[in-house]
VEXVEXNU-440538 format. One record per atom (N, C-alpha, C, O): atom name; residue in one letter; chain; residue number from 1; x, y, z. Coordinates in steps of 0.02 Angstrom, whole numbers, plus 50000, padded with zeros to 5 digits. Atoms other than C-alpha are relative to their C-alpha. Layout:
VEXVEXNU-440538
site site CA	code A	unit A	pos NUM	xx X	yy Y	zz Z
...
end
This chain:
VEXVEXNU-440538
site site N	code M	unit A	pos 1	xx 49968	yy 49939	zz 50008
site site CA	code M	unit A	pos 1	xx 52195	yy 51363	zz 48352
site site C	code M	unit A	pos 1	xx 50019	yy 50017	zz 50080
site site O	code M	unit A	pos 1	xx 49983	yy 50001	zz 50127
site site N	code K	unit A	pos 2	xx 49978	yy 49990	zz 49922
site site CA	code K	unit A	pos 2	xx 52293	yy 51421	zz 48514
site site C	code K	unit A	pos 2	xx 49978	yy 50076	zz 50002
site site O	code K	unit A	pos 2	xx 49988	yy 50121	zz 49961
site site N	code S	unit A	pos 3	xx 50027	yy 49918	zz 49998
site site CA	code S	unit A	pos 3	xx 52208	yy 51578	zz 48582
site site C	code S	unit A	pos 3	xx 50012	yy 50012	zz 50076
site site O	code S	unit A	pos 3	xx 50019	yy 49965	zz 50115
site site N	code D	unit A	pos 4	xx 49980	yy 49981	zz 49937
site site CA	code D	unit A	pos 4	xx 52243	yy 51681	zz 48745
site site C	code D	unit A	pos 4	xx 49928	yy 50033	zz 50021
site site O	code D	unit A	pos 4	xx 49927	yy 50077	zz 50065
site site N	code L	unit A	pos 5	xx 50063	yy 49970	zz 49978
site site CA	code L	unit A	pos 5	xx 52054	yy 51726	zz 48760
site site C	code L	unit A	pos 5	xx 49971	yy 49969	zz 50062
site site O	code L	unit A	pos 5	xx 49938	yy 50006	zz 50100
site site N	code S	unit A	pos 6	xx 50023	yy 50027	zz 49948
site site CA	code S	unit A	pos 6	xx 52012	yy 51595	zz 48891
site site C	code S	unit A	pos 6	xx 50044	yy 50015	zz 50065
site site O	code S	unit A	pos 6	xx 50025	yy 49995	zz 50120
site site N	code Q	unit A	pos 7	xx 49962	yy 49981	zz 49949
site site CA	code Q	unit A	pos 7	xx 52163	yy 51668	zz 48997
site site C	code Q	unit A	pos 7	xx 49990	yy 50075	zz 50027
site site O	code Q	unit A	pos 7	xx 50032	yy 50107	zz 50059
site site N	code Q	unit A	pos 8	xx 50015	yy 49944	zz 49983
site site CA	code Q	unit A	pos 8	xx 52065	yy 51824	zz 49017
site site C	code Q	unit A	pos 8	xx 49943	yy 50008	zz 50064
site site O	code Q	unit A	pos 8	xx 49920	yy 49954	zz 50084
site site N	code I	unit A	pos 9	xx 50062	yy 50003	zz 49945
site site CA	code I	unit A	pos 9	xx 51930	yy 51867	zz 49158
site site C	code I	unit A	pos 9	xx 49941	yy 50000	zz 49957
site site O	code I	unit A	pos 9	xx 49936	yy 50030	zz 49904
site site N	code N	unit A	pos 10	xx 50067	yy 50016	zz 50028
site site CA	code N	unit A	pos 10	xx 51757	yy 51813	zz 49118
site site C	code N	unit A	pos 10	xx 49987	yy 49955	zz 49938
site site O	code N	unit A	pos 10	xx 49933	yy 49934	zz 49919
site site N	code I	unit A	pos 11	xx 50008	yy 50041	zz 50053
site site CA	code I	unit A	pos 11	xx 51802	yy 51715	zz 48974
site site C	code I	unit A	pos 11	xx 50022	yy 49924	zz 50003
site site O	code I	unit A	pos 11	xx 50082	yy 49910	zz 50007
site site N	code G	unit A	pos 12	xx 49977	yy 50064	zz 49985
site site CA	code G	unit A	pos 12	xx 51802	yy 51530	zz 48990
site site C	code G	unit A	pos 12	xx 49999	yy 49962	zz 49922
site site O	code G	unit A	pos 12	xx 49995	yy 49990	zz 49868
site site N	code K	unit A	pos 13	xx 49994	yy 50022	zz 50063
site site CA	code K	unit A	pos 13	xx 51813	yy 51397	zz 48862
site site C	code K	unit A	pos 13	xx 49952	yy 49983	zz 49954
site site O	code K	unit A	pos 13	xx 49965	yy 49965	zz 49896
site site N	code D	unit A	pos 14	xx 50045	yy 49995	zz 50052
site site CA	code D	unit A	pos 14	xx 51649	yy 51392	zz 48796
site site C	code D	unit A	pos 14	xx 50000	yy 50069	zz 49967
site site O	code D	unit A	pos 14	xx 49999	yy 50077	zz 49906
site site N	code T	unit A	pos 15	xx 49996	yy 49921	zz 50034
site site CA	code T	unit A	pos 15	xx 51652	yy 51576	zz 48760
site site C	code T	unit A	pos 15	xx 50052	yy 50015	zz 49952
site site O	code T	unit A	pos 15	xx 50044	yy 50048	zz 49900
site site N	code E	unit A	pos 16	xx 49945	yy 50007	zz 50042
site site CA	code E	unit A	pos 16	xx 51820	yy 51555	zz 48693
site site C	code E	unit A	pos 16	xx 49988	yy 49977	zz 49928
site site O	code E	unit A	pos 16	xx 50001	yy 50006	zz 49876
site site N	code A	unit A	pos 17	xx 50014	yy 50033	zz 50075
site site CA	code A	unit A	pos 17	xx 51764	yy 51432	zz 48557
site site C	code A	unit A	pos 17	xx 49950	yy 50040	zz 49962
site site O	code A	unit A	pos 17	xx 49955	yy 50048	zz 49901
site site N	code R	unit A	pos 18	xx 50041	yy 49957	zz 50048
site site CA	code R	unit A	pos 18	xx 51625	yy 51540	zz 48509
site site C	code R	unit A	pos 18	xx 50031	yy 50052	zz 49968
site site O	code R	unit A	pos 18	xx 50025	yy 50063	zz 49908
site site N	code L	unit A	pos 19	xx 49953	yy 49934	zz 50037
site site CA	code L	unit A	pos 19	xx 51740	yy 51696	zz 48486
site site C	code L	unit A	pos 19	xx 50036	yy 49977	zz 49942
site site O	code L	unit A	pos 19	xx 50037	yy 50005	zz 49887
site site N	code I	unit A	pos 20	xx 49953	yy 50021	zz 50067
site site CA	code I	unit A	pos 20	xx 51856	yy 51590	zz 48381
site site C	code I	unit A	pos 20	xx 49941	yy 49990	zz 49943
site site O	code I	unit A	pos 20	xx 49958	yy 50010	zz 49888
site site N	code Q	unit A	pos 21	xx 50036	yy 50021	zz 50041
site site CA	code Q	unit A	pos 21	xx 51688	yy 51527	zz 48289
site site C	code Q	unit A	pos 21	xx 49992	yy 50063	zz 49957
site site O	code Q	unit A	pos 21	xx 49998	yy 50064	zz 49896
site site N	code V	unit A	pos 22	xx 50014	yy 49944	zz 50046
site site CA	code V	unit A	pos 22	xx 51652	yy 51702	zz 48243
site site C	code V	unit A	pos 22	xx 50063	yy 50048	zz 49975
site site O	code V	unit A	pos 22	xx 50054	yy 50108	zz 49965
site site N	code G	unit A	pos 23	xx 49946	yy 49968	zz 50013
site site CA	code G	unit A	pos 23	xx 51824	yy 51754	zz 48197
site site C	code G	unit A	pos 23	xx 50038	yy 50048	zz 50044
site site O	code G	unit A	pos 23	xx 50071	yy 50092	zz 50016
site site N	code I	unit A	pos 24	xx 49966	yy 49961	zz 49966
site site CA	code I	unit A	pos 24	xx 51896	yy 51837	zz 48357
site site C	code I	unit A	pos 24	xx 50034	yy 49937	zz 50034
site site O	code I	unit A	pos 24	xx 50011	yy 49895	zz 50072
site site N	code S	unit A	pos 25	xx 49956	yy 50063	zz 49958
site site CA	code S	unit A	pos 25	xx 52048	yy 51721	zz 48398
site site C	code S	unit A	pos 25	xx 50049	yy 50028	zz 50048
site site O	code S	unit A	pos 25	xx 50093	yy 49990	zz 50067
site site N	code S	unit A	pos 26	xx 49945	yy 49973	zz 49944
site site CA	code S	unit A	pos 26	xx 52151	yy 51841	zz 48526
site site C	code S	unit A	pos 26	xx 49948	yy 50056	zz 50038
site site O	code S	unit A	pos 26	xx 49897	yy 50086	zz 50021
site site N	code F	unit A	pos 27	xx 50030	yy 49936	zz 49969
site site CA	code F	unit A	pos 27	xx 52114	yy 51956	zz 48658
site site C	code F	unit A	pos 27	xx 50015	yy 50070	zz 49973
site site O	code F	unit A	pos 27	xx 49972	yy 50113	zz 49981
site site N	code A	unit A	pos 28	xx 49991	yy 49950	zz 50042
site site CA	code A	unit A	pos 28	xx 52194	yy 52091	zz 48558
site site C	code A	unit A	pos 28	xx 49954	yy 50020	zz 49956
site site O	code A	unit A	pos 28	xx 49937	yy 50078	zz 49949
site site N	code E	unit A	pos 29	xx 50058	yy 49978	zz 50047
site site CA	code E	unit A	pos 29	xx 52057	yy 52068	zz 48424
site site C	code E	unit A	pos 29	xx 49940	yy 50016	zz 50029
site site O	code E	unit A	pos 29	xx 49902	yy 50057	zz 50003
site site N	code L	unit A	pos 30	xx 50053	yy 49990	zz 49952
site site CA	code L	unit A	pos 30	xx 51931	yy 52065	zz 48555
site site C	code L	unit A	pos 30	xx 49993	yy 50081	zz 50027
site site O	code L	unit A	pos 30	xx 49939	yy 50111	zz 50022
site site N	code K	unit A	pos 31	xx 49985	yy 49927	zz 49990
site site CA	code K	unit A	pos 31	xx 51983	yy 52239	zz 48612
site site C	code K	unit A	pos 31	xx 49992	yy 50040	zz 49947
site site O	code K	unit A	pos 31	xx 49954	yy 50088	zz 49950
site site N	code A	unit A	pos 32	xx 50010	yy 49955	zz 50069
site site CA	code A	unit A	pos 32	xx 52001	yy 52307	zz 48434
site site C	code A	unit A	pos 32	xx 49942	yy 50006	zz 49982
site site O	code A	unit A	pos 32	xx 49928	yy 50064	zz 49966
site site N	code V	unit A	pos 33	xx 50057	yy 50003	zz 50025
site site CA	code V	unit A	pos 33	xx 51824	yy 52259	zz 48385
site site C	code V	unit A	pos 33	xx 49949	yy 50024	zz 50050
site site O	code V	unit A	pos 33	xx 49901	yy 50057	zz 50029
site site N	code G	unit A	pos 34	xx 50035	yy 49968	zz 49962
site site CA	code G	unit A	pos 34	xx 51745	yy 52298	zz 48548
site site C	code G	unit A	pos 34	xx 49933	yy 49955	zz 50016
site site O	code G	unit A	pos 34	xx 49897	yy 49925	zz 49976
site site N	code A	unit A	pos 35	xx 50055	yy 50034	zz 49975
site site CA	code A	unit A	pos 35	xx 51617	yy 52223	zz 48649
site site C	code A	unit A	pos 35	xx 49935	yy 49980	zz 49968
site site O	code A	unit A	pos 35	xx 49909	yy 49924	zz 49963
site site N	code E	unit A	pos 36	xx 50083	yy 49986	zz 50031
site site CA	code E	unit A	pos 36	xx 51449	yy 52275	zz 48565
site site C	code E	unit A	pos 36	xx 50002	yy 49955	zz 49926
site site O	code E	unit A	pos 36	xx 49963	yy 49913	zz 49903
site site N	code Q	unit A	pos 37	xx 50004	yy 50041	zz 50072
site site CA	code Q	unit A	pos 37	xx 51518	yy 52220	zz 48392
site site C	code Q	unit A	pos 37	xx 50008	yy 49932	zz 50001
site site O	code Q	unit A	pos 37	xx 49976	yy 49897	zz 49962
site site N	code V	unit A	pos 38	xx 49992	yy 50076	zz 49993
site site CA	code V	unit A	pos 38	xx 51582	yy 52048	zz 48451
site site C	code V	unit A	pos 38	xx 49946	yy 49970	zz 50020
site site O	code V	unit A	pos 38	xx 49939	yy 49912	zz 50003
site site N	code F	unit A	pos 39	xx 50060	yy 50039	zz 49991
site site CA	code F	unit A	pos 39	xx 51407	yy 52019	zz 48529
site site C	code F	unit A	pos 39	xx 49958	yy 49987	zz 49951
site site O	code F	unit A	pos 39	xx 49925	yy 49936	zz 49945
site site N	code I	unit A	pos 40	xx 50052	yy 50024	zz 50063
site site CA	code I	unit A	pos 40	xx 51314	yy 52040	zz 48371
site site C	code I	unit A	pos 40	xx 50028	yy 49946	zz 49954
site site O	code I	unit A	pos 40	xx 49990	yy 49913	zz 49919
site site N	code R	unit A	pos 41	xx 49976	yy 50050	zz 50024
site site CA	code R	unit A	pos 41	xx 51442	yy 51924	zz 48299
site site C	code R	unit A	pos 41	xx 49977	yy 49936	zz 50035
site site O	code R	unit A	pos 41	xx 49960	yy 49886	zz 50003
site site N	code L	unit A	pos 42	xx 50007	yy 50070	zz 49969
site site CA	code L	unit A	pos 42	xx 51412	yy 51793	zz 48436
site site C	code L	unit A	pos 42	xx 49922	yy 49987	zz 49989
site site O	code L	unit A	pos 42	xx 49902	yy 49929	zz 49991
site site N	code Q	unit A	pos 43	xx 50073	yy 50015	zz 49994
site site CA	code Q	unit A	pos 43	xx 51220	yy 51813	zz 48419
site site C	code Q	unit A	pos 43	xx 49978	yy 49962	zz 49928
site site O	code Q	unit A	pos 43	xx 49922	yy 49938	zz 49924
site site N	code T	unit A	pos 44	xx 50014	yy 50041	zz 50055
site site CA	code T	unit A	pos 44	xx 51228	yy 51731	zz 48239
site site C	code T	unit A	pos 44	xx 50022	yy 49925	zz 50016
site site O	code T	unit A	pos 44	xx 50000	yy 49880	zz 49979
site site N	code V	unit A	pos 45	xx 49989	yy 50059	zz 49986
site site CA	code V	unit A	pos 45	xx 51302	yy 51581	zz 48321
site site C	code V	unit A	pos 45	xx 49967	yy 49972	zz 50070
site site O	code V	unit A	pos 45	xx 49958	yy 49913	zz 50083
site site N	code D	unit A	pos 46	xx 50030	yy 50012	zz 49942
site site CA	code D	unit A	pos 46	xx 51226	yy 51591	zz 48487
site site C	code D	unit A	pos 46	xx 49928	yy 50051	zz 50017
site site O	code D	unit A	pos 46	xx 49938	yy 50092	zz 50061
site site N	code P	unit A	pos 47	xx 50045	yy 49963	zz 50009
site site CA	code P	unit A	pos 47	xx 51053	yy 51679	zz 48471
site site C	code P	unit A	pos 47	xx 49954	yy 50003	zz 50078
site site O	code P	unit A	pos 47	xx 49905	yy 50039	zz 50086
site site N	code G	unit A	pos 48	xx 50007	yy 49981	zz 49936
site site CA	code G	unit A	pos 48	xx 51025	yy 51660	zz 48658
site site C	code G	unit A	pos 48	xx 50035	yy 50049	zz 50036
site site O	code G	unit A	pos 48	xx 50012	yy 50073	zz 50089
site site N	code A	unit A	pos 49	xx 49948	yy 49958	zz 49977
site site CA	code A	unit A	pos 49	xx 51163	yy 51768	zz 48693
site site C	code A	unit A	pos 49	xx 49963	yy 50064	zz 50048
site site O	code A	unit A	pos 49	xx 49913	yy 50092	zz 50024
site site N	code C	unit A	pos 50	xx 50029	yy 49953	zz 49961
site site CA	code C	unit A	pos 50	xx 51118	yy 51895	zz 48832
site site C	code C	unit A	pos 50	xx 50039	yy 50058	zz 50029
site site O	code C	unit A	pos 50	xx 50096	yy 50068	zz 50007
site site N	code L	unit A	pos 51	xx 49965	yy 49961	zz 49978
site site CA	code L	unit A	pos 51	xx 51164	yy 52035	zz 48933
site site C	code L	unit A	pos 51	xx 50050	yy 49991	zz 50044
site site O	code L	unit A	pos 51	xx 50085	yy 50039	zz 50061
site site N	code S	unit A	pos 52	xx 49939	yy 50030	zz 49955
site site CA	code S	unit A	pos 52	xx 51286	yy 51928	zz 49050
site site C	code S	unit A	pos 52	xx 50046	yy 49991	zz 49952
site site O	code S	unit A	pos 52	xx 50102	yy 50012	zz 49966
site site N	code R	unit A	pos 53	xx 49949	yy 50018	zz 50046
site site CA	code R	unit A	pos 53	xx 51376	yy 51874	zz 48898
site site C	code R	unit A	pos 53	xx 50031	yy 50077	zz 49975
site site O	code R	unit A	pos 53	xx 50091	yy 50089	zz 49976
site site N	code L	unit A	pos 54	xx 49982	yy 49926	zz 50030
site site CA	code L	unit A	pos 54	xx 51387	yy 52061	zz 48827
site site C	code L	unit A	pos 54	xx 50054	yy 50028	zz 50070
site site O	code L	unit A	pos 54	xx 50115	yy 50033	zz 50069
site site N	code S	unit A	pos 55	xx 49960	yy 49993	zz 49929
site site CA	code S	unit A	pos 55	xx 51443	yy 52108	zz 49015
site site C	code S	unit A	pos 55	xx 50061	yy 49982	zz 50012
site site O	code S	unit A	pos 55	xx 50105	yy 50020	zz 50032
site site N	code A	unit A	pos 56	xx 49934	yy 50045	zz 49984
site site CA	code A	unit A	pos 56	xx 51579	yy 51968	zz 49027
site site C	code A	unit A	pos 56	xx 50044	yy 50026	zz 49957
site site O	code A	unit A	pos 56	xx 50100	yy 50044	zz 49974
site site N	code L	unit A	pos 57	xx 49954	yy 49971	zz 50069
site site CA	code L	unit A	pos 57	xx 51646	yy 52027	zz 48849
site site C	code L	unit A	pos 57	xx 50038	yy 50070	zz 50031
site site O	code L	unit A	pos 57	xx 50098	yy 50075	zz 50039
site site N	code E	unit A	pos 58	xx 49980	yy 49942	zz 49983
site site CA	code E	unit A	pos 58	xx 51657	yy 52207	zz 48911
site site C	code E	unit A	pos 58	xx 50055	yy 49997	zz 50074
site site O	code E	unit A	pos 58	xx 50107	yy 50028	zz 50082
site site N	code G	unit A	pos 59	xx 49957	yy 49998	zz 49931
site site CA	code G	unit A	pos 59	xx 51724	yy 52164	zz 49097
site site C	code G	unit A	pos 59	xx 50070	yy 49979	zz 49971
site site O	code G	unit A	pos 59	xx 50120	yy 50012	zz 49986
site site N	code A	unit A	pos 60	xx 49931	yy 50010	zz 50011
site site CA	code A	unit A	pos 60	xx 51869	yy 52072	zz 49012
site site C	code A	unit A	pos 60	xx 50039	yy 50039	zz 49953
site site O	code A	unit A	pos 60	xx 50100	yy 50033	zz 49952
site site N	code I	unit A	pos 61	xx 49955	yy 49950	zz 50027
site site CA	code I	unit A	pos 61	xx 51918	yy 52203	zz 48896
site site C	code I	unit A	pos 61	xx 50025	yy 50061	zz 50044
site site O	code I	unit A	pos 61	xx 50071	yy 50098	zz 50027
site site N	code Q	unit A	pos 62	xx 49981	yy 49958	zz 49952
site site CA	code Q	unit A	pos 62	xx 51918	yy 52314	zz 49054
site site C	code Q	unit A	pos 62	xx 50049	yy 49964	zz 50047
site site O	code Q	unit A	pos 62	xx 50092	yy 50001	zz 50072
site site N	code G	unit A	pos 63	xx 49965	yy 50043	zz 49957
site site CA	code G	unit A	pos 63	xx 52005	yy 52171	zz 49160
site site C	code G	unit A	pos 63	xx 49965	yy 50007	zz 50071
site site O	code G	unit A	pos 63	xx 49994	yy 50003	zz 50125
site site N	code V	unit A	pos 64	xx 50025	yy 50020	zz 49933
site site CA	code V	unit A	pos 64	xx 51880	yy 52167	zz 49290
site site C	code V	unit A	pos 64	xx 49938	yy 49959	zz 49994
site site O	code V	unit A	pos 64	xx 49910	yy 49959	zz 49939
site site N	code R	unit A	pos 65	xx 50066	yy 50042	zz 49998
site site CA	code R	unit A	pos 65	xx 51725	yy 52048	zz 49336
site site C	code R	unit A	pos 65	xx 49955	yy 50037	zz 49975
site site O	code R	unit A	pos 65	xx 49960	yy 50098	zz 49981
site site N	code W	unit A	pos 66	xx 50047	yy 49962	zz 50037
site site CA	code W	unit A	pos 66	xx 51581	yy 52095	zz 49241
site site C	code W	unit A	pos 66	xx 49947	yy 50027	zz 50036
site site O	code W	unit A	pos 66	xx 49903	yy 50063	zz 50013
site site N	code H	unit A	pos 67	xx 50065	yy 49957	zz 49970
site site CA	code H	unit A	pos 67	xx 51471	yy 52137	zz 49387
site site C	code H	unit A	pos 67	xx 50037	yy 50046	zz 50030
site site O	code H	unit A	pos 67	xx 50002	yy 50078	zz 50069
site site N	code S	unit A	pos 68	xx 49975	yy 49940	zz 49975
site site CA	code S	unit A	pos 68	xx 51603	yy 52264	zz 49442
site site C	code S	unit A	pos 68	xx 50005	yy 50055	zz 49948
site site O	code S	unit A	pos 68	xx 50034	yy 50107	zz 49963
site site N	code L	unit A	pos 69	xx 49997	yy 49945	zz 50046
site site CA	code L	unit A	pos 69	xx 51580	yy 52365	zz 49278
site site C	code L	unit A	pos 69	xx 49974	yy 50062	zz 50030
site site O	code L	unit A	pos 69	xx 49931	yy 50050	zz 50072
site site N	code P	unit A	pos 70	xx 50028	yy 49944	zz 49981
site site CA	code P	unit A	pos 70	xx 51540	yy 52551	zz 49318
site site C	code P	unit A	pos 70	xx 49927	yy 49997	zz 49979
site site O	code P	unit A	pos 70	xx 49911	yy 49965	zz 49930
site site N	code A	unit A	pos 71	xx 50063	yy 49996	zz 50020
site site CA	code A	unit A	pos 71	xx 51352	yy 52592	zz 49319
site site C	code A	unit A	pos 71	xx 49981	yy 50025	zz 49954
site site O	code A	unit A	pos 71	xx 49928	yy 50009	zz 49927
site site N	code G	unit A	pos 72	xx 50030	yy 49964	zz 50057
site site CA	code G	unit A	pos 72	xx 51345	yy 52705	zz 49191
site site C	code G	unit A	pos 72	xx 50016	yy 49950	zz 49921
site site O	code G	unit A	pos 72	xx 49981	yy 49952	zz 49870
site site N	code R	unit A	pos 73	xx 49979	yy 50047	zz 50051
site site CA	code R	unit A	pos 73	xx 51439	yy 52569	zz 49070
site site C	code R	unit A	pos 73	xx 49941	yy 49940	zz 50014
site site O	code R	unit A	pos 73	xx 49921	yy 49919	zz 49960
site site N	code K	unit A	pos 74	xx 50046	yy 50054	zz 50011
site site CA	code K	unit A	pos 74	xx 51308	yy 52430	zz 49119
site site C	code K	unit A	pos 74	xx 49945	yy 50038	zz 49986
site site O	code K	unit A	pos 74	xx 49903	yy 49996	zz 49969
site site N	code E	unit A	pos 75	xx 50063	yy 49953	zz 50022
site site CA	code E	unit A	pos 75	xx 51168	yy 52564	zz 49080
site site C	code E	unit A	pos 75	xx 50013	yy 49993	zz 49924
site site O	code E	unit A	pos 75	xx 49970	yy 49970	zz 49887
site site N	code E	unit A	pos 76	xx 49992	yy 49997	zz 50064
site site CA	code E	unit A	pos 76	xx 51248	yy 52580	zz 48917
site site C	code E	unit A	pos 76	xx 49990	yy 49926	zz 49964
site site O	code E	unit A	pos 76	xx 49953	yy 49918	zz 49916
site site N	code L	unit A	pos 77	xx 50009	yy 50072	zz 50022
site site CA	code L	unit A	pos 77	xx 51261	yy 52390	zz 48884
site site C	code L	unit A	pos 77	xx 49919	yy 49976	zz 49999
site site O	code L	unit A	pos 77	xx 49894	yy 49947	zz 49951
site site N	code R	unit A	pos 78	xx 50067	yy 50017	zz 50008
site site CA	code R	unit A	pos 78	xx 51079	yy 52366	zz 48933
site site C	code R	unit A	pos 78	xx 49967	yy 50037	zz 49948
site site O	code R	unit A	pos 78	xx 49929	yy 50005	zz 49913
site site N	code A	unit A	pos 79	xx 50020	yy 49948	zz 50061
site site CA	code A	unit A	pos 79	xx 51035	yy 52521	zz 48807
site site C	code A	unit A	pos 79	xx 50005	yy 49961	zz 49931
site site O	code A	unit A	pos 79	xx 49962	yy 49957	zz 49887
site site N	code F	unit A	pos 80	xx 49992	yy 50025	zz 50057
site site CA	code F	unit A	pos 80	xx 51119	yy 52425	zz 48684
site site C	code F	unit A	pos 80	xx 49964	yy 49936	zz 49982
site site O	code F	unit A	pos 80	xx 49944	yy 49928	zz 49924
site site N	code I	unit A	pos 81	xx 50034	yy 50062	zz 50002
site site CA	code I	unit A	pos 81	xx 51040	yy 52254	zz 48707
site site C	code I	unit A	pos 81	xx 49914	yy 50021	zz 49979
site site O	code I	unit A	pos 81	xx 49882	yy 49992	zz 49935
site site N	code K	unit A	pos 82	xx 50070	yy 49986	zz 50016
site site CA	code K	unit A	pos 82	xx 50860	yy 52342	zz 48709
site site C	code K	unit A	pos 82	xx 49996	yy 50024	zz 49930
site site O	code K	unit A	pos 82	xx 49945	yy 50009	zz 49899
site site N	code M	unit A	pos 83	xx 49998	yy 49984	zz 50070
site site CA	code M	unit A	pos 83	xx 50907	yy 52420	zz 48537
site site C	code M	unit A	pos 83	xx 50001	yy 49951	zz 49957
site site O	code M	unit A	pos 83	xx 49972	yy 49954	zz 49903
site site N	code L	unit A	pos 84	xx 49989	yy 50058	zz 50054
site site CA	code L	unit A	pos 84	xx 50958	yy 52256	zz 48464
site site C	code L	unit A	pos 84	xx 49939	yy 49956	zz 49988
site site O	code L	unit A	pos 84	xx 49929	yy 49917	zz 49941
site site N	code K	unit A	pos 85	xx 50065	yy 50056	zz 49997
site site CA	code K	unit A	pos 85	xx 50788	yy 52172	zz 48516
site site C	code K	unit A	pos 85	xx 49949	yy 50053	zz 49950
site site O	code K	unit A	pos 85	xx 49904	yy 50019	zz 49925
site site N	code K	unit A	pos 86	xx 50046	yy 49960	zz 50034
site site CA	code K	unit A	pos 86	xx 50690	yy 52313	zz 48419
site site C	code K	unit A	pos 86	xx 49998	yy 49984	zz 49938
site site O	code K	unit A	pos 86	xx 49961	yy 50014	zz 49899
end
């Protein structure tokens, strides 16, 4: 299936393949579902997915490198990861 995912910032071929595997086949779908919900799906096929992967997804949605996310959003993502580990 042809996808526009790997054309986005922070998303390489490996991440694109995993996104397609969990039912996200376009950038529009990624944006509609949101980074957190997509991350939960990704954990079903990649239990080692971490904060970096979540940050990369959010950065792609916002159109920025993941390390350039606003500090407040980074903290929200950290809190989300912590919540998932409970």
